[in-house]
N, C-alpha and C positions, 0 to 999 in steps of 0.2 A: 503494499500499499504506500502510495506516495505521501510526502509530507503535506502536501495540499489537501489530500483526501482526509488524512489523520486530523489535520487542523479543522476541516469542515465538520467532520463527524464529532470531534470534541466540542465545537461550537454548538452544534445541534443538540448534543446531550446536555450541555450546560443550559442552553435556552429552555429545554424541556424541564430540566430540573428546577430552574427559577420560575417557570410558568406554574408548576405544581405547587411550589412553596408560596408564590405570591398569590396564586389562584385560590388558596386556602384549602390545600389537601386536608380532608377531614380527619384522617388518620394523624397527621401532624398537629392539627388543632386540637385533637383529643388528647394527645401526649402533653402538649402544653398546658391544657386544662388541668389534667391530673397533677402535673408538677406544680402549678399555681396553688391547687387545693392542698397539696402536701405541705408546701412551704408557707404560703401566706394565708390559705383558706380562701374560700369563696362564699358569697352570700347565698343562703339556701333557706328554704322552708320545708320542713319535715311534716307530712301528712300521714297520720295513723288511722287505720280503719278497723272496724269490728267485722263479725261474720255476716252482718246484715247490710254492709255497705255504708254504715254511718261513720262520719269522721269523729273520732274520739279524742283526738289530740292533735294540736298543731303547735309545732316548735320552730322559731325562726331565729337566725343569727347572721351576723355580718361576716364572720370568719369561721368557716366550718370545713371539717374534713372527716372522711369516714374510713375506717380500717377494720380489719378483723380483730376481734378481741382474743384474749388468751383462753377464753372459754369457747368451746365448739359451738358453731352456729350463731353466735352472738356478734352484733355489730358494735364497734367502739366508735362513738361520734365525738369528735372535739368540737365544741361550739363556743366561741367567744371566750376561750380559756377554760371552760368548764368541761367535764367528762360525763358522757351519757352513754349507757349500754342499753341496747334495744334487741329483743328477741321475740318471735312469735307472731304478732300481729302484722298484717299487710301494712307496708309503708311505702310511700313515694316521696323521695327527696328531689326537689326541684330548684334549680338555680333561679334567681330572680329575673324576671322578664318572660317566664313560661306561664302560660295561661291554661288552666283546666277548662276545656270546653264541654264537659259532660252535660250541662244544662242546655246548651244551644245546639248540640250536634246530634242528629238522629242517626243511630247506628242500624243499618238495615240488616236484618237477620238472614235474608236470602240474596246472595251475591251470584250473579251470573255474568261471566266475562266472555262468554262464547261469541257474542256478536260484535264486541268492541276490541277484543284483543288483537295485537299485531304480530305476536310471536310466531315463530315457524319451527325452529329447532331448539329445544329445551336446553340442551348442553350449551349452545351458543348464547341463548338468552341469559342463562344463569351466570356465564363468565362476564358477559357485558354489564349485567346488573351489579355483579360483585365489583368489577373494576370501577363503575360510576359511583357506587356507594363509598369506596375507599378514596376516591379522587375528590369528588365534590359532594357526595351525599345524594340520596334520592328524595323526592318529594313523597313523604309518607304520613300516614294517620296511625297513631298508636292508641289502641283501645285497651285499657287496663281494667282488670277484674280482680276482686278480692278472691281468696281461696275457695269461697262458696260460689263463684261464678257471677256475683253481682258486679255490674259495671260501675266503677268508682271514678274513672278518669278517662278523658279523651284529649290527646295533644296532637298537634300537626305541626309540621315544618317543611320547608323547601329543601333543606340539606340535613338529612338525618342518617346517622351512623349508628349501628347497633353493634355492640361489642361485649365480649366475655369480661366478666368482672372477677376480681380476686376476693370479693366480699362473699360470704356464704349465702346461698339461695338468692343471688342478686343478678341483675343484668344492668349494664350501664349504657346509656344512650346520649349521644350528642345531637341536640336539635338546634340548628342554626346557631351553632358555637355556644350553646348553653347546655350544661350538664344535667341529666335526669338520671336517678338511680331508682330501680324497682326492686323492692325486697318482698319475698314471699307472696308474689302476686302472679296471676295468670295474665297473659296478654296476647293480643293479636296486632301485628304490624303489617299494614297493607300499603302497598304503593297506592298513592292517592288516586291515580286514574282508574283503579279497580272499583272505587266507590262512587264514581260519577254516573 
């Protein structure tokens, strides 16, 4: 390979890398969000629900982080310098700026995408969706249910990334660069186009 081709290839790689970082690669944003939470904390509200879908407790703080406790299945929450351990009840922790749309969003129980879908080869569709999700996030609707199946929350965002959490019984989600953690909840995450 000539020096000119190597230089051109390196330039293209650098430009793509810069585009990914400046364009807001959701995986990079998520890592930065986690680092910020672990170091300085992020403003969050913790919503705790009972088996009937009633909110039994709301705790808010300006500087919060969530870690696994020394006790199995318990979450240790550091909130404005205090320590709080939570286990058992369904809980949703949301960063400031995320709105629960459960009262204004009608969730259809029968979804049929056969007439509107554009997919052809599921293997290719899956790879494209995974790539788009990691790069810029997908437009998604998150329907959260407590452990009894009662819908307790609906969130939506244009750039949504769903990730494995190191916390017990939890899933972490980045919605338009805002962190949400779902603990001991059932959930459905739909690409928004499915629900139109």
